One Martini backbone bead per residue (centre of mass of N, CA, C, O) as a GRO file, in nm:
protein
  491
    1UNK     BB    1   0.056   0.061  -0.022
    2UNK     BB    2   0.298   0.256  -0.008
    3UNK     BB    3   0.372   0.233  -0.308
    4UNK     BB    4   0.101   0.326  -0.418
    5UNK     BB    5   0.098   0.609  -0.287
    6UNK     BB    6   0.359   0.707  -0.415
    7UNK     BB    7   0.275   0.670  -0.708
    8UNK     BB    8   0.035   0.861  -0.697
    9UNK     BB    9   0.185   1.118  -0.596
   10UNK     BB   10   0.414   1.132  -0.820
   11UNK     BB   11   0.249   1.038  -1.092
   12UNK     BB   12  -0.077   1.014  -1.120
   13UNK     BB   13  -0.178   1.287  -1.011
   14UNK     BB   14  -0.041   1.479  -1.218
   15UNK     BB   15  -0.168   1.337  -1.468
   16UNK     BB   16  -0.465   1.370  -1.378
   17UNK     BB   17  -0.471   1.677  -1.374
   18UNK     BB   18  -0.410   1.704  -1.677
   19UNK     BB   19  -0.652   1.527  -1.786
   20UNK     BB   20  -0.889   1.701  -1.670
   21UNK     BB   21  -0.848   1.938  -1.890
   22UNK     BB   22  -0.963   1.738  -2.079
   23UNK     BB   23  -1.172   1.623  -2.278
   24UNK     BB   24  -1.335   1.328  -2.289
   25UNK     BB   25  -1.306   1.276  -2.597
   26UNK     BB   26  -0.995   1.296  -2.597
   27UNK     BB   27  -0.942   1.063  -2.400
   28UNK     BB   28  -1.082   0.853  -2.577
   29UNK     BB   29  -0.891   0.894  -2.817
   30UNK     BB   30  -0.638   0.799  -2.674
   31UNK     BB   31  -0.729   0.517  -2.608
   32UNK     BB   32  -0.784   0.428  -2.905
   33UNK     BB   33  -0.504   0.493  -3.020
   34UNK     BB   34  -0.350   0.300  -2.839
   35UNK     BB   35  -0.507   0.040  -2.914
   36UNK     BB   36  -0.457   0.061  -3.221
   37UNK     BB   37  -0.152   0.064  -3.208
   38UNK     BB   38  -0.120  -0.220  -3.090
   39UNK     BB   39  -0.257  -0.367  -3.320
   40UNK     BB   40  -0.081  -0.266  -3.561
   41UNK     BB   41   0.186  -0.366  -3.440
   42UNK     BB   42   0.096  -0.662  -3.439
   43UNK     BB   43   0.055  -0.685  -3.746
   44UNK     BB   44   0.354  -0.622  -3.814
   45UNK     BB   45   0.452  -0.880  -3.683
   46UNK     BB   46   0.284  -1.096  -3.834
   47UNK     BB   47   0.396  -0.973  -4.130
   48UNK     BB   48   0.708  -0.888  -4.090
   49UNK     BB   49   0.755  -0.576  -4.081
   50UNK     BB   50   0.849  -0.586  -3.771
   51UNK     BB   51   1.197  -0.667  -3.782
   52UNK     BB   52   1.298  -0.542  -3.547
   53UNK     BB   53   1.395  -0.500  -3.255
   54UNK     BB   54   1.248  -0.566  -2.962
   55UNK     BB   55   1.313  -0.308  -2.812
   56UNK     BB   56   1.155  -0.131  -3.008
   57UNK     BB   57   0.888  -0.275  -2.994
   58UNK     BB   58   0.841  -0.229  -2.693
   59UNK     BB   59   0.854   0.080  -2.676
   60UNK     BB   60   0.622   0.139  -2.874
   61UNK     BB   61   0.408  -0.023  -2.717
   62UNK     BB   62   0.432   0.146  -2.454
   63UNK     BB   63   0.327   0.404  -2.567
   64UNK     BB   64   0.044   0.297  -2.632
   65UNK     BB   65  -0.020   0.204  -2.341
   66UNK     BB   66   0.005   0.491  -2.222
   67UNK     BB   67  -0.245   0.601  -2.370
   68UNK     BB   68  -0.448   0.421  -2.237
   69UNK     BB   69  -0.395   0.518  -1.951
   70UNK     BB   70  -0.446   0.824  -1.997
   71UNK     BB   71  -0.744   0.778  -2.110
   72UNK     BB   72  -0.843   0.673  -1.805
   73UNK     BB   73  -0.828   0.933  -1.697
   74UNK     BB   74  -0.999   1.212  -1.477
   75UNK     BB   75  -1.045   1.128  -1.204
   76UNK     BB   76  -1.009   0.981  -0.923
   77UNK     BB   77  -0.719   0.903  -0.714
   78UNK     BB   78  -0.699   0.588  -0.552
   79UNK     BB   79  -0.645   0.345  -0.369
   80UNK     BB   80  -0.629  -0.005  -0.414
   81UNK     BB   81  -0.755  -0.337  -0.371
   82UNK     BB   82  -0.600  -0.618  -0.409
   83UNK     BB   83  -0.621  -0.936  -0.513
   84UNK     BB   84  -0.423  -1.174  -0.392
   85UNK     BB   85  -0.491  -1.423  -0.576
   86UNK     BB   86  -0.368  -1.244  -0.823
   87UNK     BB   87  -0.132  -1.049  -0.746
   88UNK     BB   88   0.079  -1.246  -0.626
   89UNK     BB   89   0.131  -1.435  -0.879
   90UNK     BB   90   0.206  -1.204  -1.064
   91UNK     BB   91   0.446  -1.092  -0.901
   92UNK     BB   92   0.603  -1.361  -0.883
   93UNK     BB   93   0.648  -1.394  -1.184
   94UNK     BB   94   0.799  -1.129  -1.220
   95UNK     BB   95   1.037  -1.186  -1.024
   96UNK     BB   96   1.138  -1.453  -1.153
   97UNK     BB   97   1.201  -1.307  -1.428
   98UNK     BB   98   1.412  -1.115  -1.315
   99UNK     BB   99   1.612  -1.327  -1.213
  100UNK     BB  100   1.646  -1.465  -1.492
  101UNK     BB  101   1.755  -1.217  -1.647
  102UNK     BB  102   2.027  -1.212  -1.480
  103UNK     BB  103   2.111  -1.515  -1.511
  104UNK     BB  104   2.024  -1.570  -1.832
  105UNK     BB  105   1.805  -1.340  -1.971
  106UNK     BB  106   1.720  -1.015  -2.060
  107UNK     BB  107   1.457  -1.083  -2.241
  108UNK     BB  108   1.263  -1.124  -1.970
  109UNK     BB  109   1.224  -0.824  -1.857
  110UNK     BB  110   0.991  -0.679  -2.001
  111UNK     BB  111   0.753  -0.865  -1.893
  112UNK     BB  112   0.814  -0.812  -1.596
  113UNK     BB  113   0.746  -0.501  -1.605
  114UNK     BB  114   0.451  -0.541  -1.676
  115UNK     BB  115   0.367  -0.705  -1.419
  116UNK     BB  116   0.508  -0.491  -1.197
  117UNK     BB  117   0.403  -0.205  -1.338
  118UNK     BB  118   0.205  -0.146  -1.580
  119UNK     BB  119  -0.051  -0.312  -1.489
  120UNK     BB  120  -0.086  -0.196  -1.201
  121UNK     BB  121  -0.138   0.088  -1.307
  122UNK     BB  122  -0.381   0.019  -1.475
  123UNK     BB  123  -0.557  -0.091  -1.240
  124UNK     BB  124  -0.565   0.174  -1.079
  125UNK     BB  125  -0.705   0.343  -1.302
  126UNK     BB  126  -0.948   0.146  -1.359
  127UNK     BB  127  -1.045   0.139  -1.053
  128UNK     BB  128  -1.125   0.470  -1.086
  129UNK     BB  129  -1.318   0.399  -1.308
  130UNK     BB  130  -1.543   0.342  -1.563
  131UNK     BB  131  -1.575   0.028  -1.671
  132UNK     BB  132  -1.799   0.041  -1.887
  133UNK     BB  133  -1.658   0.254  -2.059
  134UNK     BB  134  -1.390   0.110  -2.105
  135UNK     BB  135  -1.507  -0.144  -2.233
  136UNK     BB  136  -1.629   0.001  -2.473
  137UNK     BB  137  -1.358   0.099  -2.588
  138UNK     BB  138  -1.227  -0.180  -2.614
  139UNK     BB  139  -1.439  -0.293  -2.814
  140UNK     BB  140  -1.384  -0.078  -3.034
  141UNK     BB  141  -1.087  -0.157  -3.083
  142UNK     BB  142  -1.140  -0.450  -3.159
  143UNK     BB  143  -1.315  -0.385  -3.404
  144UNK     BB  144  -1.109  -0.229  -3.562
  145UNK     BB  145  -0.900  -0.457  -3.578
  146UNK     BB  146  -1.078  -0.662  -3.731
  147UNK     BB  147  -1.137  -0.496  -3.979
  148UNK     BB  148  -0.845  -0.447  -4.062
  149UNK     BB  149  -0.759  -0.742  -4.097
  150UNK     BB  150  -0.965  -0.814  -4.315
  151UNK     BB  151  -0.876  -0.605  -4.519
  152UNK     BB  152  -0.578  -0.689  -4.544
  153UNK     BB  153  -0.641  -0.976  -4.638
  154UNK     BB  154  -0.813  -0.913  -4.891
  155UNK     BB  155  -0.599  -0.711  -5.035
  156UNK     BB  156  -0.292  -0.879  -4.973
  157UNK     BB  157  -0.415  -1.186  -4.938
  158UNK     BB  158  -0.420  -1.477  -5.084
  159UNK     BB  159  -0.643  -1.716  -5.130
  160UNK     BB  160  -0.655  -2.053  -5.042
  161UNK     BB  161  -0.785  -2.399  -5.077
  162UNK     BB  162  -0.680  -2.502  -4.758
  163UNK     BB  163  -0.497  -2.264  -4.622
  164UNK     BB  164  -0.537  -1.959  -4.421
  165UNK     BB  165  -0.348  -1.667  -4.298
  166UNK     BB  166  -0.356  -1.405  -4.402
  167UNK     BB  167  -0.209  -1.120  -4.242
  168UNK     BB  168   0.019  -1.368  -4.218
  169UNK     BB  169   0.274  -1.629  -4.127
  170UNK     BB  170   0.038  -1.775  -3.947
  171UNK     BB  171  -0.242  -1.955  -3.887
  172UNK     BB  172  -0.244  -1.965  -3.575
  173UNK     BB  173  -0.211  -1.661  -3.524
  174UNK     BB  174  -0.470  -1.586  -3.662
  175UNK     BB  175  -0.664  -1.753  -3.488
  176UNK     BB  176  -0.588  -1.620  -3.219
  177UNK     BB  177  -0.690  -1.346  -3.284
  178UNK     BB  178  -0.981  -1.410  -3.382
  179UNK     BB  179  -1.085  -1.556  -3.127
  180UNK     BB  180  -1.058  -1.312  -2.938
  181UNK     BB  181  -1.219  -1.101  -3.106
  182UNK     BB  182  -1.497  -1.255  -3.136
  183UNK     BB  183  -1.579  -1.280  -2.831
  184UNK     BB  184  -1.603  -0.970  -2.802
  185UNK     BB  185  -1.822  -0.922  -3.006
  186UNK     BB  186  -2.031  -1.113  -2.884
  187UNK     BB  187  -2.054  -0.966  -2.617
  188UNK     BB  188  -2.173  -0.710  -2.741
  189UNK     BB  189  -2.425  -0.847  -2.851
  190UNK     BB  190  -2.548  -0.950  -2.578
  191UNK     BB  191  -2.581  -0.627  -2.465
  192UNK     BB  192  -2.788  -0.557  -2.688
  193UNK     BB  193  -3.116  -0.456  -2.656
  194UNK     BB  194  -3.124  -0.387  -2.962
  195UNK     BB  195  -3.204  -0.434  -3.302
  196UNK     BB  196  -2.963  -0.307  -3.510
  197UNK     BB  197  -2.727  -0.207  -3.726
  198UNK     BB  198  -2.501  -0.274  -3.528
  199UNK     BB  199  -2.582  -0.566  -3.485
  200UNK     BB  200  -2.561  -0.659  -3.778
  201UNK     BB  201  -2.262  -0.589  -3.808
  202UNK     BB  202  -2.157  -0.770  -3.578
  203UNK     BB  203  -2.258  -1.035  -3.695
  204UNK     BB  204  -2.103  -1.023  -3.956
  205UNK     BB  205  -1.821  -0.995  -3.835
  206UNK     BB  206  -1.826  -1.262  -3.679
  207UNK     BB  207  -1.878  -1.443  -3.928
  208UNK     BB  208  -1.615  -1.379  -4.075
  209UNK     BB  209  -1.424  -1.469  -3.846
  210UNK     BB  210  -1.515  -1.758  -3.838
  211UNK     BB  211  -1.440  -1.828  -4.131
  212UNK     BB  212  -1.133  -1.770  -4.100
  213UNK     BB  213  -1.083  -1.984  -3.885
  214UNK     BB  214  -1.167  -2.219  -4.073
  215UNK     BB  215  -0.943  -2.157  -4.295
  216UNK     BB  216  -0.692  -2.218  -4.102
  217UNK     BB  217  -0.723  -2.500  -3.951
  218UNK     BB  218  -0.757  -2.428  -3.643
  219UNK     BB  219  -0.823  -2.594  -3.357
  220UNK     BB  220  -0.751  -2.393  -3.137
  221UNK     BB  221  -0.929  -2.156  -3.220
  222UNK     BB  222  -1.200  -2.309  -3.225
  223UNK     BB  223  -1.191  -2.413  -2.931
  224UNK     BB  224  -1.184  -2.136  -2.794
  225UNK     BB  225  -1.460  -2.042  -2.894
  226UNK     BB  226  -1.638  -2.274  -2.795
  227UNK     BB  227  -1.562  -2.264  -2.494
  228UNK     BB  228  -1.617  -1.972  -2.431
  229UNK     BB  229  -1.922  -1.955  -2.536
  230UNK     BB  230  -2.030  -2.192  -2.367
  231UNK     BB  231  -1.963  -2.085  -2.091
  232UNK     BB  232  -2.107  -1.812  -2.122
  233UNK     BB  233  -2.392  -1.925  -2.176
  234UNK     BB  234  -2.428  -2.078  -1.910
  235UNK     BB  235  -2.404  -1.833  -1.727
  236UNK     BB  236  -2.628  -1.664  -1.854
  237UNK     BB  237  -2.867  -1.866  -1.809
  238UNK     BB  238  -2.827  -1.879  -1.479
  239UNK     BB  239  -2.831  -1.527  -1.447
  240UNK     BB  240  -3.104  -1.478  -1.616
  241UNK     BB  241  -3.373  -1.391  -1.762
  242UNK     BB  242  -3.607  -1.486  -1.988
  243UNK     BB  243  -3.596  -1.230  -2.156
  244UNK     BB  244  -3.285  -1.224  -2.192
  245UNK     BB  245  -3.257  -1.505  -2.313
  246UNK     BB  246  -3.419  -1.460  -2.565
  247UNK     BB  247  -3.252  -1.235  -2.681
  248UNK     BB  248  -2.992  -1.403  -2.687
  249UNK     BB  249  -3.093  -1.637  -2.871
  250UNK     BB  250  -3.145  -1.470  -3.122
  251UNK     BB  251  -2.858  -1.349  -3.162
  252UNK     BB  252  -2.697  -1.612  -3.146
  253UNK     BB  253  -2.841  -1.753  -3.382
  254UNK     BB  254  -2.764  -1.533  -3.596
  255UNK     BB  255  -2.454  -1.571  -3.561
  256UNK     BB  256  -2.443  -1.877  -3.636
  257UNK     BB  257  -2.569  -1.846  -3.919
  258UNK     BB  258  -2.362  -1.647  -4.033
  259UNK     BB  259  -2.115  -1.829  -3.999
  260UNK     BB  260  -2.214  -2.056  -4.188
  261UNK     BB  261  -2.245  -1.880  -4.444
  262UNK     BB  262  -1.951  -1.765  -4.448
  263UNK     BB  263  -1.798  -2.038  -4.468
  264UNK     BB  264  -1.930  -2.094  -4.770
  265UNK     BB  265  -1.881  -1.777  -4.913
  266UNK     BB  266  -1.617  -1.605  -4.856
  267UNK     BB  267  -1.416  -1.729  -5.067
  268UNK     BB  268  -1.554  -1.585  -5.310
  269UNK     BB  269  -1.508  -1.295  -5.228
  270UNK     BB  270  -1.197  -1.319  -5.213
  271UNK     BB  271  -1.166  -1.401  -5.521
  272UNK     BB  272  -1.252  -1.121  -5.640
  273UNK     BB  273  -0.981  -0.965  -5.579
  274UNK     BB  274  -0.813  -1.046  -5.846
  275UNK     BB  275  -0.953  -0.787  -6.013
  276UNK     BB  276  -0.781  -0.599  -5.870
  277UNK     BB  277  -0.530  -0.340  -5.951
  278UNK     BB  278  -0.355  -0.501  -5.715
  279UNK     BB  279  -0.117  -0.626  -5.529
  280UNK     BB  280   0.030  -0.860  -5.355
  281UNK     BB  281   0.152  -0.974  -5.031
  282UNK     BB  282   0.453  -1.106  -4.909
  283UNK     BB  283   0.553  -1.207  -4.594
  284UNK     BB  284   0.821  -1.363  -4.673
  285UNK     BB  285   0.947  -1.167  -4.903
  286UNK     BB  286   0.868  -0.863  -4.873
  287UNK     BB  287   0.669  -0.849  -5.137
  288UNK     BB  288   0.528  -0.788  -5.441
  289UNK     BB  289   0.276  -0.961  -5.632
  290UNK     BB  290   0.292  -0.958  -5.987
  291UNK     BB  291   0.132  -0.928  -6.289
  292UNK     BB  292   0.076  -0.844  -6.616
  293UNK     BB  293  -0.186  -0.668  -6.577
  294UNK     BB  294  -0.021  -0.450  -6.351
  295UNK     BB  295   0.293  -0.411  -6.361
  296UNK     BB  296   0.305  -0.145  -6.526
  297UNK     BB  297   0.177   0.037  -6.298
  298UNK     BB  298   0.442  -0.031  -6.082
  299UNK     BB  299   0.665  -0.060  -6.317
  300UNK     BB  300   0.910   0.095  -6.445
  301UNK     BB  301   1.027   0.190  -6.743
  302UNK     BB  302   1.288   0.165  -6.928
  303UNK     BB  303   1.507   0.333  -7.086
  304UNK     BB  304   1.517   0.397  -7.445
  305UNK     BB  305   1.667   0.437  -7.722
  306UNK     BB  306   1.666   0.575  -8.013
  307UNK     BB  307   1.564   0.446  -8.319
  308UNK     BB  308   1.591   0.378  -8.622
  309UNK     BB  309   1.445   0.352  -8.894
  310UNK     BB  310   1.264   0.082  -9.041
  311UNK     BB  311   1.175  -0.123  -9.259
  312UNK     BB  312   0.930  -0.283  -9.373
  313UNK     BB  313   0.791  -0.578  -9.307
  314UNK     BB  314   0.678  -0.861  -9.394
  315UNK     BB  315   0.434  -1.052  -9.375
  316UNK     BB  316   0.325  -1.286  -9.140
  317UNK     BB  317   0.205  -1.562  -9.034
  318UNK     BB  318   0.007  -1.673  -8.822
  319UNK     BB  319   0.011  -1.804  -8.516
  320UNK     BB  320  -0.075  -2.043  -8.325
  321UNK     BB  321  -0.242  -2.093  -8.066
  322UNK     BB  322  -0.209  -2.162  -7.756
  323UNK     BB  323  -0.312  -2.362  -7.533
  324UNK     BB  324  -0.508  -2.365  -7.280
  325UNK     BB  325  -0.449  -2.336  -6.942
  326UNK     BB  326  -0.510  -2.446  -6.650
  327UNK     BB  327  -0.604  -2.281  -6.379
  328UNK     BB  328  -0.481  -2.186  -6.076
  329UNK     BB  329  -0.590  -2.095  -5.765
  330UNK     BB  330  -0.287  -1.971  -5.686
  331UNK     BB  331  -0.303  -1.753  -5.878
  332UNK     BB  332  -0.311  -1.452  -6.051
  333UNK     BB  333  -0.601  -1.398  -6.188
  334UNK     BB  334  -0.745  -1.660  -6.322
  335UNK     BB  335  -1.079  -1.699  -6.285
  336UNK     BB  336  -1.071  -1.953  -6.107
  337UNK     BB  337  -1.288  -2.120  -5.894
  338UNK     BB  338  -1.307  -2.236  -5.563
  339UNK     BB  339  -1.390  -2.439  -5.314
  340UNK     BB  340  -1.439  -2.582  -4.976
  341UNK     BB  341  -1.305  -2.875  -4.980
  342UNK     BB  342  -1.023  -2.827  -4.868
  343UNK     BB  343  -1.103  -2.736  -4.581
  344UNK     BB  344  -1.280  -2.984  -4.505
  345UNK     BB  345  -1.061  -3.201  -4.539
  346UNK     BB  346  -0.873  -3.102  -4.320
  347UNK     BB  347  -1.070  -3.091  -4.086
  348UNK     BB  348  -1.143  -3.395  -4.094
  349UNK     BB  349  -0.855  -3.496  -4.049
  350UNK     BB  350  -0.805  -3.353  -3.775
  351UNK     BB  351  -1.078  -3.489  -3.639
  352UNK     BB  352  -0.967  -3.769  -3.685
  353UNK     BB  353  -0.944  -4.056  -3.450
  354UNK     BB  354  -0.843  -4.269  -3.625
  355UNK     BB  355  -0.570  -4.421  -3.524
  356UNK     BB  356  -0.528  -4.213  -3.280
  357UNK     BB  357  -0.352  -4.055  -3.064
  358UNK     BB  358  -0.308  -3.797  -2.857
  359UNK     BB  359  -0.047  -3.708  -2.998
  360UNK     BB  360  -0.146  -3.703  -3.286
  361UNK     BB  361  -0.393  -3.512  -3.246
  362UNK     BB  362  -0.184  -3.282  -3.112
  363UNK     BB  363   0.072  -3.263  -3.291
  364UNK     BB  364   0.291  -3.357  -3.057
  365UNK     BB  365   0.258  -3.203  -2.780
  366UNK     BB  366   0.318  -3.408  -2.567
  367UNK     BB  367   0.610  -3.450  -2.651
  368UNK     BB  368   0.693  -3.159  -2.611
  369UNK     BB  369   0.631  -3.136  -2.310
  370UNK     BB  370   0.822  -3.368  -2.219
  371UNK     BB  371   1.089  -3.256  -2.331
  372UNK     BB  372   1.086  -2.995  -2.142
  373UNK     BB  373   0.998  -3.096  -1.854
  374UNK     BB  374   1.265  -3.269  -1.798
  375UNK     BB  375   1.442  -2.974  -1.791
  376UNK     BB  376   1.363  -2.853  -1.540
  377UNK     BB  377   1.410  -2.578  -1.304
  378UNK     BB  378   1.451  -2.315  -1.072
  379UNK     BB  379   1.605  -2.080  -1.286
  380UNK     BB  380   1.625  -2.168  -1.567
  381UNK     BB  381   1.702  -2.050  -1.902
  382UNK     BB  382   1.854  -1.891  -2.163
  383UNK     BB  383   1.706  -2.093  -2.365
  384UNK     BB  384   1.522  -2.245  -2.630
  385UNK     BB  385   1.566  -2.533  -2.759
  386UNK     BB  386   1.598  -2.761  -2.992
  387UNK     BB  387   1.355  -3.027  -3.065
  388UNK     BB  388   1.311  -3.347  -3.154
  389UNK     BB  389   1.005  -3.481  -3.303
  390UNK     BB  390   0.922  -3.782  -3.423
  391UNK     BB  391   0.601  -3.774  -3.475
  392UNK     BB  392   0.663  -3.498  -3.677
  393UNK     BB  393   0.946  -3.449  -3.799
  394UNK     BB  394   1.055  -3.214  -3.597
  395UNK     BB  395   1.180  -2.901  -3.508
  396UNK     BB  396   1.151  -2.751  -3.181
  397UNK     BB  397   1.119  -2.394  -3.035
  398UNK     BB  398   0.875  -2.478  -2.830
  399UNK     BB  399   0.647  -2.572  -2.578
  400UNK     BB  400   0.332  -2.516  -2.639
  401UNK     BB  401   0.318  -2.361  -2.347
  402UNK     BB  402   0.307  -2.102  -2.136
  403UNK     BB  403   0.367  -2.219  -1.858
  404UNK     BB  404   0.616  -2.391  -1.959
  405UNK     BB  405   0.774  -2.153  -2.070
  406UNK     BB  406   0.814  -2.002  -1.803
  407UNK     BB  407   0.945  -2.239  -1.657
  408UNK     BB  408   1.190  -2.265  -1.847
  409UNK     BB  409   1.297  -1.972  -1.829
  410UNK     BB  410   1.223  -1.903  -1.487
  411UNK     BB  411   1.113  -2.153  -1.355
  412UNK     BB  412   0.905  -2.335  -1.158
  413UNK     BB  413   0.787  -2.102  -0.981
  414UNK     BB  414   0.684  -1.936  -1.222
  415UNK     BB  415   0.492  -2.149  -1.335
  416UNK     BB  416   0.313  -2.183  -1.080
  417UNK     BB  417   0.222  -1.884  -1.059
  418UNK     BB  418   0.085  -1.873  -1.337
  419UNK     BB  419  -0.115  -2.103  -1.281
  420UNK     BB  420  -0.263  -1.964  -1.049
  421UNK     BB  421  -0.358  -1.718  -1.210
  422UNK     BB  422  -0.527  -1.870  -1.421
  423UNK     BB  423  -0.722  -2.020  -1.230
  424UNK     BB  424  -0.822  -1.778  -1.058
  425UNK     BB  425  -0.933  -1.605  -1.296
  426UNK     BB  426  -1.151  -1.808  -1.383
  427UNK     BB  427  -1.313  -1.825  -1.123
  428UNK     BB  428  -1.361  -1.515  -1.083
  429UNK     BB  429  -1.513  -1.473  -1.353
  430UNK     BB  430  -1.759  -1.632  -1.278
  431UNK     BB  431  -1.837  -1.479  -1.025
  432UNK     BB  432  -1.857  -1.202  -1.157
  433UNK     BB  433  -2.081  -1.271  -1.364
  434UNK     BB  434  -2.295  -1.332  -1.143
  435UNK     BB  435  -2.279  -1.080  -0.948
  436UNK     BB  436  -2.279  -0.882  -1.231
  437UNK     BB  437  -2.539  -0.940  -1.419
  438UNK     BB  438  -2.646  -0.626  -1.436
  439UNK     BB  439  -2.389  -0.574  -1.583
  440UNK     BB  440  -2.223  -0.451  -1.832
  441UNK     BB  441  -1.995  -0.686  -1.949
  442UNK     BB  442  -1.950  -0.921  -1.731
  443UNK     BB  443  -1.850  -1.156  -1.943
  444UNK     BB  444  -1.576  -1.068  -2.067
  445UNK     BB  445  -1.359  -1.196  -1.882
  446UNK     BB  446  -1.447  -1.489  -1.929
  447UNK     BB  447  -1.412  -1.507  -2.239
  448UNK     BB  448  -1.112  -1.426  -2.250
  449UNK     BB  449  -0.997  -1.628  -2.046
  450UNK     BB  450  -1.098  -1.889  -2.182
  451UNK     BB  451  -0.951  -1.845  -2.449
  452UNK     BB  452  -0.668  -1.822  -2.327
  453UNK     BB  453  -0.656  -2.097  -2.189
  454UNK     BB  454  -0.648  -2.258  -2.448
  455UNK     BB  455  -0.417  -2.118  -2.603
  456UNK     BB  456  -0.190  -2.145  -2.373
  457UNK     BB  457  -0.197  -2.471  -2.390
  458UNK     BB  458  -0.103  -2.465  -2.728
  459UNK     BB  459   0.083  -2.203  -2.678
  460UNK     BB  460   0.339  -1.965  -2.674
  461UNK     BB  461   0.226  -1.660  -2.491
  462UNK     BB  462   0.440  -1.471  -2.335
  463UNK     BB  463   0.460  -1.231  -2.528
  464UNK     BB  464   0.246  -0.976  -2.511
  465UNK     BB  465   0.296  -0.807  -2.796
  466UNK     BB  466   0.275  -1.087  -2.977
  467UNK     BB  467  -0.014  -1.130  -2.824
  468UNK     BB  468  -0.342  -1.060  -2.819
  469UNK     BB  469  -0.446  -1.261  -2.603
  470UNK     BB  470  -0.256  -1.165  -2.375
  471UNK     BB  471  -0.340  -0.871  -2.362
  472UNK     BB  472  -0.646  -0.919  -2.309
  473UNK     BB  473  -0.603  -1.077  -2.048
  474UNK     BB  474  -0.490  -0.838  -1.882
  475UNK     BB  475  -0.734  -0.654  -1.924
  476UNK     BB  476  -0.950  -0.858  -1.801
  477UNK     BB  477  -0.833  -0.839  -1.499
  478UNK     BB  478  -0.918  -0.563  -1.387
  479UNK     BB  479  -1.202  -0.626  -1.236
  480UNK     BB  480  -1.057  -0.859  -1.056
  481UNK     BB  481  -0.811  -0.723  -0.908
  482UNK     BB  482  -1.016  -0.527  -0.777
  483UNK     BB  483  -1.242  -0.422  -0.519
  484UNK     BB  484  -1.268  -0.084  -0.524
  485UNK     BB  485  -1.491  -0.014  -0.736
  486UNK     BB  486  -1.687   0.150  -0.920
  487UNK     BB  487  -1.993   0.202  -1.005
  488UNK     BB  488  -2.153   0.161  -1.279
  489UNK     BB  489  -2.264   0.350  -1.562
  490UNK     BB  490  -2.527   0.373  -1.753
  491UNK     BB  491  -2.549   0.470  -2.123
   0.00000   0.00000   0.00000
């Protein structure tokens, strides 16, 4: 409490005094700008545009996070009471990461500082603000990010007939972003009292996002969405009135129907993009891929010297046309459309459990976990080495589980602390959703934490600014982390 009071007195109160002088709309604009900046910077990392050193990436992201914090100021700033069941394991994880950064690798320090400094400051500021209003701003940022990602994918990344990455270099990373974003949009739909144009747009947006997750063929992303929304639906049904449940059922049903329609039709819409006279962008080559139809529009012609006039040449007989070659669905502007059979074939194969062990079905994750778990120690390791996994015939350089990744990098105690944080946050999110059932967006922490719980079990999402799901997880902890928050005001 002493540290919190000193922090408020020295840093937050002066900043809050300054922010009070700004109009509320300007503070909201700062919040949205910071959140949008974090999303765009994340997209730049996904598409390998932000290939500069992580130190620069971290500093730039911290600037955007700072704008989010500043945009949430403007009211009274008082000390808050942190819930020890969440704050202590979070702080312990950060401290063990600090120790490991000095012993093993300084690269662990940035995320430790987020857990120990940046996010506690954010929780203090958000604990003194109207959380309903801040959640509305966060949902707006998420919606902007989702729309931007869909547009970037449509305009610059050619859809393929079997597995689609979108504006990213990895289909799982795409699915992880989309799964987190879509549960937040669905949460917004749940709490819209009337069916308006905004509701219809949100339903369409969520349907498109569902379809893109399906096209990635990522079982992890789809599992996260199904688990999160199923758990959220159960909690909503047991904690709301029949009238509210009926309204929810209609909107949820419309969302599910839209998702099914989009999954079958969106690939044709994306294939129409080939007729636009703009090139595609290759995230691997970091270059634009142009064909003869519009290459001249973007590639300057070389200067050629003037040639002397030549006498007319006699006419030559026309050459026979070369036979038309069947167009490949993977080329640029072929004009030939493909259906969704490729996506369904891969999904069926991945979900087929015939003659598959749990290790086979999980794409070797159990073997990966065992390979790294047997090498755990108390103080962590300097780096995560490559390990050959025979069942998938690949070298892996990640534990494919966030808790295990933290335990491997910063020691067993760090992993245990993070595990306690994850379990406690999930339980408290359910309790919070039930106790605050009359509050708008009360289900959001549960939906985001449930989705992150699935994703973090199947992928190493330790670096906060590299993973949208991880960043949203820490944001979702805000209403759970503090006890004495203001009562929200419905607007």
